[in-house]
All heavy atoms as TSV, in Angstrom:
chain	resi	resn	atom	element	x	y	z
A	1	MET	N	N	-2.359	132.374	91.385
A	1	MET	CA	C	-1.030	132.364	90.901
A	1	MET	C	C	-0.941	131.467	89.706
A	1	MET	O	O	-1.441	130.289	89.803
A	1	MET	CB	C	-0.161	131.836	92.054
A	1	MET	CG	C	1.314	131.972	91.771
A	1	MET	SD	S	2.286	131.095	93.004
A	1	MET	CE	C	3.081	132.464	93.726
A	2	SER	N	N	-0.368	131.942	88.696
A	2	SER	CA	C	-0.250	131.162	87.464
A	2	SER	C	C	0.818	130.154	87.514
A	2	SER	O	O	1.849	130.284	88.312
A	2	SER	CB	C	-0.099	132.062	86.261
A	2	SER	OG	O	1.188	132.717	86.242
A	3	SER	N	N	0.756	129.087	86.777
A	3	SER	CA	C	1.685	128.043	86.808
A	3	SER	C	C	3.042	128.386	86.244
A	3	SER	O	O	4.051	127.718	86.433
A	3	SER	CB	C	1.145	126.743	86.153
A	3	SER	OG	O	0.912	127.011	84.795
A	4	ASN	N	N	3.095	129.481	85.398
A	4	ASN	CA	C	4.373	129.797	84.801
A	4	ASN	C	C	5.077	130.925	85.641
A	4	ASN	O	O	6.120	131.407	85.182
A	4	ASN	CB	C	4.219	130.270	83.399
A	4	ASN	CG	C	3.345	131.450	83.208
A	4	ASN	OD1	O	2.812	132.020	84.236
A	4	ASN	ND2	N	3.181	131.979	82.071
A	5	THR	N	N	4.631	131.111	86.846
A	5	THR	CA	C	5.367	132.118	87.678
A	5	THR	C	C	6.556	131.393	88.284
A	5	THR	O	O	6.438	130.262	88.741
A	5	THR	CB	C	4.393	132.496	88.875
A	5	THR	OG1	O	3.295	133.082	88.361
A	5	THR	CG2	C	5.108	133.459	89.807
A	6	PRO	N	N	7.774	132.033	88.087
A	6	PRO	CA	C	8.961	131.376	88.608
A	6	PRO	C	C	8.944	131.150	90.063
A	6	PRO	O	O	8.370	131.912	90.900
A	6	PRO	CB	C	10.107	132.386	88.290
A	6	PRO	CG	C	9.524	133.392	87.522
A	6	PRO	CD	C	8.019	133.304	87.553
A	7	LYS	N	N	9.406	129.948	90.516
A	7	LYS	CA	C	9.454	129.686	91.947
A	7	LYS	C	C	11.000	129.558	92.366
A	7	LYS	O	O	11.850	129.532	91.558
A	7	LYS	CB	C	8.740	128.311	92.112
A	7	LYS	CG	C	7.330	128.397	91.851
A	7	LYS	CD	C	6.624	127.106	92.110
A	7	LYS	CE	C	5.176	127.151	91.836
A	7	LYS	NZ	N	4.744	127.734	90.537
A	8	GLY	N	N	11.191	129.539	93.699
A	8	GLY	CA	C	12.541	129.506	94.197
A	8	GLY	C	C	13.409	130.682	93.786
A	8	GLY	O	O	12.927	131.774	93.690
A	9	PRO	N	N	14.702	130.367	93.606
A	9	PRO	CA	C	15.644	131.460	93.300
A	9	PRO	C	C	15.195	132.368	92.089
A	9	PRO	O	O	15.415	133.558	92.107
A	9	PRO	CB	C	16.920	130.738	92.932
A	9	PRO	CG	C	16.854	129.472	93.667
A	9	PRO	CD	C	15.397	129.136	93.638
A	10	ALA	N	N	14.640	131.690	91.047
A	10	ALA	CA	C	14.263	132.442	89.820
A	10	ALA	C	C	13.244	133.504	90.077
A	10	ALA	O	O	13.125	134.475	89.344
A	10	ALA	CB	C	13.817	131.435	88.753
A	11	SER	N	N	12.469	133.334	91.123
A	11	SER	CA	C	11.419	134.387	91.443
A	11	SER	C	C	12.043	135.770	91.755
A	11	SER	O	O	11.378	136.827	91.740
A	11	SER	CB	C	10.540	133.942	92.626
A	11	SER	OG	O	11.296	133.729	93.850
A	12	TYR	N	N	13.389	135.716	92.128
A	12	TYR	CA	C	14.046	137.065	92.416
A	12	TYR	C	C	14.523	137.692	91.219
A	12	TYR	O	O	14.899	138.903	91.259
A	12	TYR	CB	C	15.282	136.728	93.342
A	12	TYR	CG	C	14.925	136.471	94.749
A	12	TYR	CD1	C	14.857	135.083	95.222
A	12	TYR	CD2	C	14.774	137.407	95.675
A	12	TYR	CE1	C	14.545	134.848	96.495
A	12	TYR	CE2	C	14.437	137.123	97.015
A	12	TYR	CZ	C	14.405	135.874	97.447
A	12	TYR	OH	O	14.175	135.564	98.701
A	13	PHE	N	N	14.616	137.052	90.098
A	13	PHE	CA	C	15.314	137.480	88.894
A	13	PHE	C	C	14.798	138.836	88.337
A	13	PHE	O	O	15.561	139.715	88.103
A	13	PHE	CB	C	15.431	136.525	87.759
A	13	PHE	CG	C	16.335	135.286	88.093
A	13	PHE	CD1	C	16.405	134.232	87.289
A	13	PHE	CD2	C	17.110	135.323	89.263
A	13	PHE	CE1	C	17.274	133.144	87.538
A	13	PHE	CE2	C	17.857	134.253	89.527
A	13	PHE	CZ	C	18.031	133.175	88.687
A	14	PRO	N	N	13.516	139.040	88.254
A	14	PRO	CA	C	13.001	140.255	87.789
A	14	PRO	C	C	13.402	141.426	88.662
A	14	PRO	O	O	13.789	142.509	88.159
A	14	PRO	CB	C	11.423	140.118	87.747
A	14	PRO	CG	C	11.236	138.661	87.706
A	14	PRO	CD	C	12.390	138.065	88.388
A	15	SER	N	N	13.300	141.301	90.052
A	15	SER	CA	C	13.711	142.417	90.819
A	15	SER	C	C	15.219	142.603	90.833
A	15	SER	O	O	15.727	143.745	90.956
A	15	SER	CB	C	13.215	142.167	92.259
A	15	SER	OG	O	13.703	141.039	92.832
A	16	ILE	N	N	16.010	141.551	90.667
A	16	ILE	CA	C	17.464	141.693	90.535
A	16	ILE	C	C	17.859	142.571	89.228
A	16	ILE	O	O	18.618	143.482	89.396
A	16	ILE	CB	C	18.184	140.300	90.480
A	16	ILE	CG1	C	18.070	139.595	91.841
A	16	ILE	CG2	C	19.622	140.454	90.043
A	16	ILE	CD1	C	18.480	138.154	91.753
A	17	GLU	N	N	17.186	142.202	88.120
A	17	GLU	CA	C	17.478	142.987	86.895
A	17	GLU	C	C	17.047	144.400	87.037
A	17	GLU	O	O	17.798	145.343	86.647
A	17	GLU	CB	C	16.805	142.319	85.715
A	17	GLU	CG	C	17.445	140.920	85.441
A	17	GLU	CD	C	16.840	140.282	84.138
A	17	GLU	OE1	O	15.728	140.673	83.741
A	17	GLU	OE2	O	17.523	139.439	83.634
A	18	LYS	N	N	15.911	144.606	87.664
A	18	LYS	CA	C	15.467	146.025	87.848
A	18	LYS	C	C	16.326	146.825	88.768
A	18	LYS	O	O	16.661	147.946	88.492
A	18	LYS	CB	C	14.009	145.883	88.406
A	18	LYS	CG	C	13.174	147.182	88.347
A	18	LYS	CD	C	11.795	146.918	88.902
A	18	LYS	CE	C	10.803	147.891	88.679
A	18	LYS	NZ	N	9.457	147.517	89.082
A	19	LYS	N	N	16.658	146.191	89.922
A	19	LYS	CA	C	17.369	146.956	90.917
A	19	LYS	C	C	18.920	147.220	90.502
A	19	LYS	O	O	19.407	148.257	90.759
A	19	LYS	CB	C	17.437	146.164	92.251
A	19	LYS	CG	C	18.085	146.921	93.326
A	19	LYS	CD	C	17.794	146.285	94.692
A	19	LYS	CE	C	18.488	147.120	95.790
A	19	LYS	NZ	N	18.146	146.632	97.148
A	20	TYR	N	N	19.595	146.268	89.854
A	20	TYR	CA	C	20.952	146.397	89.611
A	20	TYR	C	C	21.263	146.691	88.127
A	20	TYR	O	O	22.348	146.963	87.803
A	20	TYR	CB	C	21.728	145.089	90.073
A	20	TYR	CG	C	21.484	144.866	91.512
A	20	TYR	CD1	C	20.665	143.716	91.876
A	20	TYR	CD2	C	22.022	145.611	92.534
A	20	TYR	CE1	C	20.356	143.473	93.203
A	20	TYR	CE2	C	21.723	145.408	93.815
A	20	TYR	CZ	C	20.928	144.276	94.208
A	20	TYR	OH	O	20.620	144.005	95.498
A	21	GLY	N	N	20.304	146.636	87.270
A	21	GLY	CA	C	20.393	147.073	85.896
A	21	GLY	C	C	21.214	146.164	84.992
A	21	GLY	O	O	21.695	146.625	84.021
A	22	ARG	N	N	21.424	144.911	85.381
A	22	ARG	CA	C	22.173	143.993	84.560
A	22	ARG	C	C	21.251	142.735	84.391
A	22	ARG	O	O	20.671	142.303	85.308
A	22	ARG	CB	C	23.427	143.525	85.264
A	22	ARG	CG	C	24.487	144.582	85.414
A	22	ARG	CD	C	25.590	144.038	86.288
A	22	ARG	NE	N	26.837	143.833	85.479
A	22	ARG	CZ	C	28.061	143.893	86.061
A	22	ARG	NH1	N	28.161	143.935	87.322
A	22	ARG	NH2	N	29.079	143.748	85.285
A	23	PRO	N	N	21.360	142.134	83.178
A	23	PRO	CA	C	20.573	140.955	83.035
A	23	PRO	C	C	21.113	139.769	83.914
A	23	PRO	O	O	22.298	139.747	84.165
A	23	PRO	CB	C	20.753	140.629	81.539
A	23	PRO	CG	C	21.823	141.403	81.016
A	23	PRO	CD	C	22.085	142.561	82.022
A	24	VAL	N	N	20.234	138.855	84.241
A	24	VAL	CA	C	20.613	137.692	85.098
A	24	VAL	C	C	21.753	136.882	84.366
A	24	VAL	O	O	22.634	136.434	85.063
A	24	VAL	CB	C	19.350	136.835	85.396
A	24	VAL	CG1	C	19.779	135.443	85.854
A	24	VAL	CG2	C	18.530	137.523	86.403
A	25	ALA	N	N	21.653	136.845	83.127
A	25	ALA	CA	C	22.750	136.083	82.367
A	25	ALA	C	C	24.150	136.627	82.613
A	25	ALA	O	O	25.061	135.868	82.713
A	25	ALA	CB	C	22.401	136.052	80.804
A	26	GLU	N	N	24.096	137.957	82.750
A	26	GLU	CA	C	25.405	138.633	83.020
A	26	GLU	C	C	25.960	138.251	84.379
A	26	GLU	O	O	27.107	138.055	84.622
A	26	GLU	CB	C	25.182	140.113	82.844
A	26	GLU	CG	C	26.445	140.827	82.424
A	26	GLU	CD	C	26.144	142.316	82.094
A	26	GLU	OE1	O	25.362	142.567	81.066
A	26	GLU	OE2	O	26.512	143.192	82.867
A	27	TRP	N	N	24.982	138.197	85.390
A	27	TRP	CA	C	25.367	137.897	86.724
A	27	TRP	C	C	25.846	136.434	86.787
A	27	TRP	O	O	26.842	136.124	87.457
A	27	TRP	CB	C	24.184	138.048	87.684
A	27	TRP	CG	C	23.868	139.524	87.971
A	27	TRP	CD1	C	22.673	140.110	87.582
A	27	TRP	CD2	C	24.684	140.434	88.630
A	27	TRP	NE1	N	22.675	141.452	88.013
A	27	TRP	CE2	C	23.904	141.728	88.657
A	27	TRP	CE3	C	25.902	140.408	89.266
A	27	TRP	CZ2	C	24.425	142.873	89.220
A	27	TRP	CZ3	C	26.395	141.600	89.900
A	27	TRP	CH2	C	25.656	142.800	89.868
A	28	LYS	N	N	25.256	135.549	86.037
A	28	LYS	CA	C	25.663	134.125	86.034
A	28	LYS	C	C	27.026	134.036	85.415
A	28	LYS	O	O	27.820	133.228	85.854
A	28	LYS	CB	C	24.639	133.302	85.215
A	28	LYS	CG	C	23.235	133.122	86.010
A	28	LYS	CD	C	22.368	132.230	85.064
A	28	LYS	CE	C	21.172	131.992	85.871
A	28	LYS	NZ	N	20.327	130.962	85.220
A	29	ASP	N	N	27.292	134.714	84.324
A	29	ASP	CA	C	28.577	134.757	83.714
A	29	ASP	C	C	29.654	135.247	84.769
A	29	ASP	O	O	30.757	134.641	84.818
A	29	ASP	CB	C	28.672	135.604	82.502
A	29	ASP	CG	C	27.880	135.030	81.331
A	29	ASP	OD1	O	27.570	133.823	81.306
A	29	ASP	OD2	O	27.649	135.800	80.297
A	30	LEU	N	N	29.375	136.298	85.507
A	30	LEU	CA	C	30.285	136.773	86.501
A	30	LEU	C	C	30.574	135.701	87.517
A	30	LEU	O	O	31.667	135.471	87.988
A	30	LEU	CB	C	29.625	138.038	87.284
A	30	LEU	CG	C	29.935	139.321	86.666
A	30	LEU	CD1	C	29.163	140.362	87.510
A	30	LEU	CD2	C	31.439	139.643	86.824
A	31	ILE	N	N	29.478	135.053	87.956
A	31	ILE	CA	C	29.658	133.937	89.067
A	31	ILE	C	C	30.504	132.831	88.427
A	31	ILE	O	O	31.454	132.343	89.130
A	31	ILE	CB	C	28.282	133.470	89.449
A	31	ILE	CG1	C	27.526	134.531	90.280
A	31	ILE	CG2	C	28.403	132.192	90.264
A	31	ILE	CD1	C	26.036	134.255	90.453
A	32	ARG	N	N	30.245	132.467	87.243
A	32	ARG	CA	C	31.024	131.374	86.590
A	32	ARG	C	C	32.468	131.746	86.386
A	32	ARG	O	O	33.373	130.843	86.367
A	32	ARG	CB	C	30.324	130.932	85.376
A	32	ARG	CG	C	29.071	130.262	85.573
A	32	ARG	CD	C	28.370	129.654	84.266
A	32	ARG	NE	N	27.239	128.886	84.710
A	32	ARG	CZ	C	26.034	129.251	84.335
A	32	ARG	NH1	N	25.777	130.306	83.543
A	32	ARG	NH2	N	24.927	128.564	84.652
A	33	SER	N	N	32.772	132.988	86.190
A	33	SER	CA	C	34.091	133.472	85.856
A	33	SER	C	C	34.927	133.696	87.097
A	33	SER	O	O	36.086	133.953	87.104
A	33	SER	CB	C	34.209	134.706	84.943
A	33	SER	OG	O	33.596	135.725	85.610
A	34	SER	N	N	34.222	133.684	88.258
A	34	SER	CA	C	34.880	133.913	89.562
A	34	SER	C	C	35.749	132.738	89.892
A	34	SER	O	O	35.381	131.617	89.609
A	34	SER	CB	C	33.900	134.177	90.616
A	34	SER	OG	O	34.542	134.106	91.922
A	35	PRO	N	N	36.915	132.966	90.546
A	35	PRO	CA	C	37.759	131.925	90.980
A	35	PRO	C	C	37.156	131.087	92.167
A	35	PRO	O	O	37.494	130.015	92.522
A	35	PRO	CB	C	39.069	132.588	91.346
A	35	PRO	CG	C	38.700	133.907	91.660
A	35	PRO	CD	C	37.571	134.261	90.821
A	36	LEU	N	N	36.082	131.717	92.818
A	36	LEU	CA	C	35.481	131.161	93.936
A	36	LEU	C	C	34.518	130.036	93.452
A	36	LEU	O	O	33.934	130.091	92.380
A	36	LEU	CB	C	34.717	132.202	94.730
A	36	LEU	CG	C	35.509	133.424	95.272
A	36	LEU	CD1	C	34.624	134.534	95.702
A	36	LEU	CD2	C	36.583	132.966	96.194
A	37	THR	N	N	34.342	129.044	94.316
A	37	THR	CA	C	33.482	127.921	94.014
A	37	THR	C	C	32.430	127.655	95.014
A	37	THR	O	O	31.485	127.037	94.729
A	37	THR	CB	C	34.320	126.643	93.671
A	37	THR	OG1	O	35.108	126.333	94.760
A	37	THR	CG2	C	35.136	126.828	92.411
A	38	LYS	N	N	32.688	128.034	96.264
A	38	LYS	CA	C	31.813	127.668	97.351
A	38	LYS	C	C	30.692	128.692	97.376
A	38	LYS	O	O	30.832	129.871	97.182
A	38	LYS	CB	C	32.539	127.647	98.706
A	38	LYS	CG	C	33.561	126.602	98.806
A	38	LYS	CD	C	34.136	126.552	100.308
A	38	LYS	CE	C	34.873	125.265	100.423
A	38	LYS	NZ	N	36.193	125.247	99.735
A	39	HIS	N	N	29.463	128.177	97.686
A	39	HIS	CA	C	28.298	128.974	97.691
A	39	HIS	C	C	28.384	130.201	98.495
A	39	HIS	O	O	28.141	131.295	97.981
A	39	HIS	CB	C	27.063	128.090	98.210
A	39	HIS	CG	C	25.772	128.756	98.160
A	39	HIS	ND1	N	24.871	128.538	97.246
A	39	HIS	CD2	C	25.274	129.692	98.990
A	39	HIS	CE1	C	23.762	129.314	97.441
A	39	HIS	NE2	N	24.012	129.968	98.540
A	40	MET	N	N	28.743	130.069	99.785
A	40	MET	CA	C	28.760	131.348	100.618
A	40	MET	C	C	29.904	132.302	100.256
A	40	MET	O	O	29.756	133.477	100.498
A	40	MET	CB	C	28.897	130.860	102.120
A	40	MET	CG	C	27.518	130.232	102.625
A	40	MET	SD	S	25.946	131.085	102.190
A	40	MET	CE	C	26.138	132.580	103.032
A	41	GLU	N	N	31.022	131.731	99.725
A	41	GLU	CA	C	32.015	132.628	99.282
A	41	GLU	C	C	31.565	133.455	98.120
A	41	GLU	O	O	31.822	134.667	98.025
A	41	GLU	CB	C	33.265	131.741	98.802
A	41	GLU	CG	C	34.056	131.154	99.842
A	41	GLU	CD	C	35.236	130.228	99.283
A	41	GLU	OE1	O	35.248	130.011	98.067
A	41	GLU	OE2	O	36.021	129.806	100.125
A	42	LEU	N	N	30.848	132.816	97.162
A	42	LEU	CA	C	30.302	133.576	96.048
A	42	LEU	C	C	29.252	134.610	96.524
A	42	LEU	O	O	29.257	135.729	95.956
A	42	LEU	CB	C	29.637	132.603	94.980
A	42	LEU	CG	C	30.730	131.830	94.222
A	42	LEU	CD1	C	30.112	130.594	93.620
A	42	LEU	CD2	C	31.296	132.727	93.160
A	43	VAL	N	N	28.380	134.198	97.426
A	43	VAL	CA	C	27.406	135.197	98.012
A	43	VAL	C	C	28.123	136.393	98.545
A	43	VAL	O	O	27.802	137.507	98.259
A	43	VAL	CB	C	26.500	134.471	99.027
A	43	VAL	CG1	C	25.589	135.510	99.692
A	43	VAL	CG2	C	25.641	133.396	98.299
A	44	ALA	N	N	29.137	136.089	99.420
A	44	ALA	CA	C	29.852	137.184	100.050
A	44	ALA	C	C	30.525	138.066	99.052
A	44	ALA	O	O	30.496	139.365	99.164
A	44	ALA	CB	C	30.889	136.676	101.007
A	45	TRP	N	N	31.071	137.492	97.967
A	45	TRP	CA	C	31.748	138.219	96.961
A	45	TRP	C	C	30.799	139.142	96.211
A	45	TRP	O	O	31.051	140.306	95.928
A	45	TRP	CB	C	32.422	137.210	95.986
A	45	TRP	CG	C	32.941	137.774	94.747
A	45	TRP	CD1	C	34.155	138.601	94.634
A	45	TRP	CD2	C	32.495	137.716	93.442
A	45	TRP	NE1	N	34.351	138.936	93.347
A	45	TRP	CE2	C	33.372	138.371	92.562
A	45	TRP	CE3	C	31.400	136.971	92.867
A	45	TRP	CZ2	C	33.193	138.395	91.168
A	45	TRP	CZ3	C	31.210	137.050	91.513
A	45	TRP	CH2	C	32.134	137.757	90.670
A	46	LEU	N	N	29.630	138.595	95.837
A	46	LEU	CA	C	28.577	139.421	95.122
A	46	LEU	C	C	28.165	140.694	95.995
A	46	LEU	O	O	27.970	141.754	95.505
A	46	LEU	CB	C	27.366	138.633	94.804
A	46	LEU	CG	C	27.564	137.640	93.642
A	46	LEU	CD1	C	26.343	136.783	93.434
A	46	LEU	CD2	C	27.780	138.443	92.276
A	47	LYS	N	N	28.052	140.300	97.297
A	47	LYS	CA	C	27.634	141.422	98.216
A	47	LYS	C	C	28.755	142.465	98.385
A	47	LYS	O	O	28.406	143.694	98.351
A	47	LYS	CB	C	27.265	140.814	99.578
A	47	LYS	CG	C	26.018	139.974	99.643
A	47	LYS	CD	C	25.916	139.084	100.849
A	47	LYS	CE	C	25.783	139.837	102.107
A	47	LYS	NZ	N	25.492	138.865	103.264
A	48	THR	N	N	29.959	142.116	98.577
A	48	THR	CA	C	31.015	143.121	98.740
A	48	THR	C	C	31.472	143.755	97.442
A	48	THR	O	O	31.679	144.978	97.438
A	48	THR	CB	C	32.287	142.441	99.528
A	48	THR	OG1	O	32.735	141.328	98.750
A	48	THR	CG2	C	31.883	142.006	100.919
A	49	GLU	N	N	31.717	142.993	96.482
A	49	GLU	CA	C	32.199	143.465	95.259
A	49	GLU	C	C	31.186	144.138	94.334
A	49	GLU	O	O	31.468	145.050	93.532
A	49	GLU	CB	C	32.847	142.393	94.355
A	49	GLU	CG	C	34.140	141.869	94.974
A	49	GLU	CD	C	35.252	142.926	95.099
A	49	GLU	OE1	O	35.627	143.514	94.150
A	49	GLU	OE2	O	35.808	143.024	96.193
A	50	HIS	N	N	29.924	143.755	94.461
A	50	HIS	CA	C	28.938	144.230	93.462
A	50	HIS	C	C	27.681	144.830	94.225
A	50	HIS	O	O	26.727	145.277	93.472
A	50	HIS	CB	C	28.408	143.012	92.532
A	50	HIS	CG	C	29.567	142.542	91.742
A	50	HIS	ND1	N	30.104	143.247	90.572
A	50	HIS	CD2	C	30.346	141.439	91.871
A	50	HIS	CE1	C	31.105	142.546	90.086
A	50	HIS	NE2	N	31.311	141.529	90.791
A	51	GLY	N	N	27.693	144.884	95.534
A	51	GLY	CA	C	26.663	145.565	96.227
A	51	GLY	C	C	25.343	144.896	96.248
A	51	GLY	O	O	24.265	145.630	96.489
A	52	LEU	N	N	25.216	143.631	95.973
A	52	LEU	CA	C	23.958	142.923	96.001
A	52	LEU	C	C	23.518	142.678	97.522
A	52	LEU	O	O	24.303	142.487	98.268
A	52	LEU	CB	C	24.048	141.562	95.277
A	52	LEU	CG	C	23.680	141.593	93.743
A	52	LEU	CD1	C	24.792	142.368	92.937
A	52	LEU	CD2	C	23.478	140.236	93.241
A	53	GLY	N	N	22.239	142.613	97.639
A	53	GLY	CA	C	21.707	142.202	98.897
A	53	GLY	C	C	21.820	140.721	99.088
A	53	GLY	O	O	22.039	140.006	98.161
A	54	HIS	N	N	21.772	140.233	100.329
A	54	HIS	CA	C	21.996	138.816	100.615
A	54	HIS	C	C	21.042	137.929	99.859
A	54	HIS	O	O	21.450	136.990	99.260
A	54	HIS	CB	C	21.970	138.561	102.166
A	54	HIS	CG	C	22.197	137.129	102.483
A	54	HIS	ND1	N	23.485	136.599	102.580
A	54	HIS	CD2	C	21.357	136.114	102.688
A	54	HIS	CE1	C	23.368	135.322	102.799
A	54	HIS	NE2	N	22.145	134.990	102.844
A	55	GLY	N	N	19.727	138.303	99.881
A	55	GLY	CA	C	18.729	137.362	99.233
A	55	GLY	C	C	18.965	137.283	97.748
A	55	GLY	O	O	18.886	136.293	97.182
A	56	HIS	N	N	19.333	138.415	97.090
A	56	HIS	CA	C	19.568	138.443	95.660
A	56	HIS	C	C	20.835	137.659	95.324
A	56	HIS	O	O	20.796	136.878	94.386
A	56	HIS	CB	C	19.644	139.893	95.175
A	56	HIS	CG	C	18.322	140.579	95.106
A	56	HIS	ND1	N	18.241	141.904	95.189
A	56	HIS	CD2	C	17.114	140.123	95.083
A	56	HIS	CE1	C	16.929	142.263	95.128
A	56	HIS	NE2	N	16.200	141.184	95.019
A	57	ALA	N	N	21.863	137.910	96.065
A	57	ALA	CA	C	23.085	137.194	95.892
A	57	ALA	C	C	22.863	135.736	95.994
A	57	ALA	O	O	23.349	134.854	95.213
A	57	ALA	CB	C	24.166	137.689	96.771
A	58	ASN	N	N	22.234	135.296	97.093
A	58	ASN	CA	C	22.033	133.928	97.315
A	58	ASN	C	C	21.207	133.271	96.281
A	58	ASN	O	O	21.509	132.079	95.898
A	58	ASN	CB	C	21.316	133.754	98.783
A	58	ASN	CG	C	21.289	132.439	99.222
A	58	ASN	OD1	O	22.300	131.776	99.306
A	58	ASN	ND2	N	20.143	131.950	99.665
A	59	ALA	N	N	20.189	133.911	95.766
A	59	ALA	CA	C	19.356	133.370	94.695
A	59	ALA	C	C	20.132	133.169	93.466
A	59	ALA	O	O	19.991	132.111	92.797
A	59	ALA	CB	C	18.115	134.297	94.410
A	60	LEU	N	N	20.997	134.074	93.078
A	60	LEU	CA	C	21.745	134.026	91.841
A	60	LEU	C	C	22.715	132.891	92.019
A	60	LEU	O	O	22.936	132.029	90.985
A	60	LEU	CB	C	22.562	135.341	91.577
A	60	LEU	CG	C	21.797	136.422	90.944
A	60	LEU	CD1	C	22.478	137.675	90.940
A	60	LEU	CD2	C	21.336	136.011	89.556
A	61	VAL	N	N	23.475	132.745	93.097
A	61	VAL	CA	C	24.457	131.697	93.295
A	61	VAL	C	C	23.799	130.336	93.326
A	61	VAL	O	O	24.236	129.383	92.620
A	61	VAL	CB	C	25.268	131.991	94.561
A	61	VAL	CG1	C	26.160	130.713	94.937
A	61	VAL	CG2	C	26.124	133.200	94.430
A	62	ALA	N	N	22.700	130.191	93.974
A	62	ALA	CA	C	21.948	128.946	94.105
A	62	ALA	C	C	21.560	128.448	92.689
A	62	ALA	O	O	21.728	127.307	92.366
A	62	ALA	CB	C	20.796	128.989	95.086
A	63	HIS	N	N	20.976	129.394	91.962
A	63	HIS	CA	C	20.468	129.002	90.649
A	63	HIS	C	C	21.589	128.611	89.756
A	63	HIS	O	O	21.490	127.655	88.929
A	63	HIS	CB	C	19.626	130.187	90.112
A	63	HIS	CG	C	18.706	129.784	89.051
A	63	HIS	ND1	N	19.068	129.786	87.657
A	63	HIS	CD2	C	17.404	129.326	89.031
A	63	HIS	CE1	C	18.108	129.387	86.925
A	63	HIS	NE2	N	17.073	129.093	87.698
A	64	THR	N	N	22.711	129.424	89.705
A	64	THR	CA	C	23.775	129.140	88.825
A	64	THR	C	C	24.484	127.857	89.128
A	64	THR	O	O	24.737	127.068	88.265
A	64	THR	CB	C	24.821	130.282	88.994
A	64	THR	OG1	O	24.134	131.525	88.683
A	64	THR	CG2	C	25.951	130.143	87.969
A	65	LEU	N	N	24.687	127.639	90.516
A	65	LEU	CA	C	25.346	126.358	90.841
A	65	LEU	C	C	24.514	125.144	90.564
A	65	LEU	O	O	24.925	124.119	90.053
A	65	LEU	CB	C	25.775	126.366	92.327
A	65	LEU	CG	C	26.828	127.407	92.744
A	65	LEU	CD1	C	27.126	127.291	94.273
A	65	LEU	CD2	C	28.091	127.189	91.917
A	66	ALA	N	N	23.201	125.325	90.713
A	66	ALA	CA	C	22.261	124.220	90.400
A	66	ALA	C	C	22.322	123.855	88.944
A	66	ALA	O	O	22.277	122.702	88.561
A	66	ALA	CB	C	20.831	124.499	90.878
A	67	GLU	N	N	22.301	124.958	88.081
A	67	GLU	CA	C	22.380	124.747	86.653
A	67	GLU	C	C	23.606	124.068	86.221
A	67	GLU	O	O	23.579	123.102	85.480
A	67	GLU	CB	C	22.296	126.114	85.899
A	67	GLU	CG	C	21.045	126.608	85.438
A	67	GLU	CD	C	21.147	127.856	84.758
A	67	GLU	OE1	O	22.264	128.498	84.557
A	67	GLU	OE2	O	20.076	128.329	84.238
A	68	ASP	N	N	24.728	124.453	86.829
A	68	ASP	CA	C	26.067	123.864	86.515
A	68	ASP	C	C	26.145	122.423	86.823
A	68	ASP	O	O	26.718	121.596	86.239
A	68	ASP	CB	C	27.243	124.728	87.115
A	68	ASP	CG	C	27.300	126.098	86.412
A	68	ASP	OD1	O	26.610	126.348	85.422
A	68	ASP	OD2	O	28.077	126.869	86.924
A	69	THR	N	N	25.528	122.089	88.127
A	69	THR	CA	C	25.487	120.711	88.510
A	69	THR	C	C	24.739	119.825	87.544
A	69	THR	O	O	25.140	118.729	87.255
A	69	THR	CB	C	24.859	120.687	89.950
A	69	THR	OG1	O	25.632	121.468	90.826
A	69	THR	CG2	C	24.962	119.254	90.486
A	70	THR	N	N	23.623	120.329	87.110
A	70	THR	CA	C	22.777	119.607	86.109
A	70	THR	C	C	23.475	119.401	84.818
A	70	THR	O	O	23.487	118.331	84.281
A	70	THR	CB	C	21.468	120.456	85.906
A	70	THR	OG1	O	20.837	120.710	87.128
A	70	THR	CG2	C	20.509	119.623	84.983
A	71	LYS	N	N	24.230	120.462	84.265
A	71	LYS	CA	C	24.954	120.257	83.014
A	71	LYS	C	C	26.108	119.309	83.190
A	71	LYS	O	O	26.377	118.693	82.239
A	71	LYS	CB	C	25.491	121.692	82.670
A	71	LYS	CG	C	24.443	122.568	82.067
A	71	LYS	CD	C	25.084	124.002	81.739
A	71	LYS	CE	C	23.985	124.949	81.374
A	71	LYS	NZ	N	24.482	126.308	81.395
A	72	ALA	N	N	26.759	119.308	84.313
A	72	ALA	CA	C	27.945	118.515	84.489
A	72	ALA	C	C	27.628	116.956	84.637
A	72	ALA	O	O	28.413	116.122	84.258
A	72	ALA	CB	C	28.635	118.858	85.883
A	73	SER	N	N	26.416	116.632	85.005
A	73	SER	CA	C	26.084	115.234	85.090
A	73	SER	C	C	25.578	114.557	83.864
A	73	SER	O	O	25.395	115.243	82.852
A	73	SER	CB	C	24.980	115.017	86.244
A	73	SER	OG	O	23.961	115.858	86.014
C-alpha cells in the first residue's frame, strides 16, 4: 500500500464520484448549504434526498464536518 493512498473517509471518495457522478467538492457544498448541522441528520438527508448509501453519506459528512472544524479553529 502506498503512503499517498487516502485513509479514513477520503478512501471512499473515488467510488462516490464514480457511483453518483458528482465530484466530492459538489457533495461538500451541498452538505455545507444544508440547514442541517448534526452528523446523523446530514447522513439521513443524503440517503433520503440524494440516494447515497450509508457508508458513502457517512464518509462525506465526517470529512466535511472535520474540515469545517479545522477551519473554524
